[in-house]
N, C-alpha and C positions, 0 to 999 in steps of 0.2 A: 732509612732509605735516603740515598742522596738525591738532591734535586735534579730533575731531568732524567733520572734512571727509570727504566721500565719496571713496573711491578708485575711479577709473574707468579701465578699460583702454581705451587709444586707440592704434590702430596707424596709423602714418603712411604716406603714399603712396610707392610705389616702382614705377617703370615703369608698366604698365597692369594692375597687380594689385589694382585697387580692389575687385573682387568679393571677393577673398581677404581684404583688409583689412576690408571691410564685414561679412563673416561672422564674423571673429574679434572685431570690435567688438560685433557683435550678441550673441555668446555670452560676451563679456567675458573672453577668454583668449587668450594667445599660443599659436599652433600648434594651436588647436582644429581648424583646417583648414590644410593646407600646400599649397604649389605642387604638390607631387607628388600630393596627394589630389585637387585640382581637375583636374589634367591627366589622372589616371586616370578620373575621372568623365567628362570630355569625350571621352576615347578610347573608353570604353564606350558612350557615346551614339552616337558615330560608327559603331562596329562593329554596334550593334543597330539602326541606322537602315535600314529596308527600302528607302528611297528615296535612298540615298546616291549622290552624283554620281560622276563619273569622276575618276580620279587625274590630277594634273598635276605637273610638277616643283615648282610653288609649294606643293603640298599638304604638303610636308615641314614648312614653317613655318606657313602659313595654313590651319589646320584648320577644319572646319565650326563648331565650338563654342568655339574659342579660338585664340590665336596661341601657338605652342609656345615662343617666346622671351620675349615681353613679357606674356603673360597675355591680357587683353582677352576675358574669358569672357562667354558669353551667358546669357540667361534660363534655358535648359535646364539649364545647370550649376548655377545657383542653386537651382532647384527640386529637382533630384536630390540636391544636397548637404544641403538642408534636410530632405528626406524621410529621409535616412540618420539624422537626429537626431530623427525622429518629429515633425517640424514640417510644417505645411500652409501653402501660399502662396495667398492670396486676392487676385486682381487687383482693385484698387479701381476702381469705375466712375466715371470722371472727371466724368461728367454730374451726379453727385450732390454734388460738392464735398467739402471736408474735414469739414463739419458732420455728415455721416453716419457718420463714423468714431468709434467709442466710445473716446475717449482717457481717459475717467475710469472705465472698466470696473473692476468689483470682482471679476470672476470669474477674472482672470489668464489669460484666453484669448489676448489679444494680447501676444505676446512682444516685438514691435518692428515697425518699419516700415523697409522697404528701398526706396529711391528709385532710379530710373534717370533721370538728368537729362541734357538735352542740353548739350554743352560746345562753345564756339567759341573757338579760339585763333588767334593770328597774324592779327589783323584779320579774322577770319571765314574765313580760307583753309582752316583745318583744323577739321573738325567730327567730333565723336565723342560718346560717352555715358559717364557716370560713375556708379558705384554709391555710394550714401551710406546710412548707417544712422541712424535715429532710435530711441532707446531710453529707456524709463522706468526710472529707477534711483533708488531710495530717495526717492520723492516728487517727482522732477523729470524732465521730458523733456529729453534731450540730443541735439544734433546731433553725431554722431561722424564727420563727414566727414574722410576720411583726408588731404584736402588742407589741412585746418586744422592750425595748430600745436598746438592744444589743443581739447578738447571744448567745445561751446558749450551752456550751460544756458539753456533757454527760461524766461521768468519765470512763465508759466502755460500752460494748455491753449489758451487763446484765441490766444496768440502762435504756438503750434504750428499751429493751424488756419489762421491768416493766412499763415504760411510755406507750408503745404501748398497752400492755394488759389493762392498766387503761383506756385509752381513747376508746379502743374498747368496753369495758364494759359500758362506758358512751354514746355509740352510734356513735362513729366516724367511718368513712370509711377510709380504708388504701389502697392506690394505689401505687403500686410499679412501678417506672419508670425505664424501662430497655433500655440499649444500644442495638441496633441491632447487631447481630453477624456479624463479618467481614468475 
């Protein structure tokens, strides 16, 4: 690491554990959350669900809030995990565009941004969604996508807004992760 260069934690993609990687990238630390942590959260959500469906043989692997083997966690797991760390999730109203997000805020309320982006692979035959974290670290916004070989530093907040507007248009969901007020 060069002297004066910011050290950024960046966890790389493995199977469908992008939510796990996004959370660890958001909190900038290895094992802030583990597969076991997220599986436990998903299991608790299932047990506590008053409207849970009936059991089938496929329920062993394909659970309501995740896949037992590969991950693929849903929004409910994200929200519950962040609540454990005293964070709040605010779903950004896509009709307002990225210009309504305070990326220059001085009150440190915005911890980061978690995106849920549509993904198409194999010539569009396979469709899914992917969790991605954007985080402000020592004066710069970074895209910490676990599919990237390294974090991508945005040149300024205007570039972040343009990126966000582009992915909102493409069907992404933008979730603002807020620090609770002290």
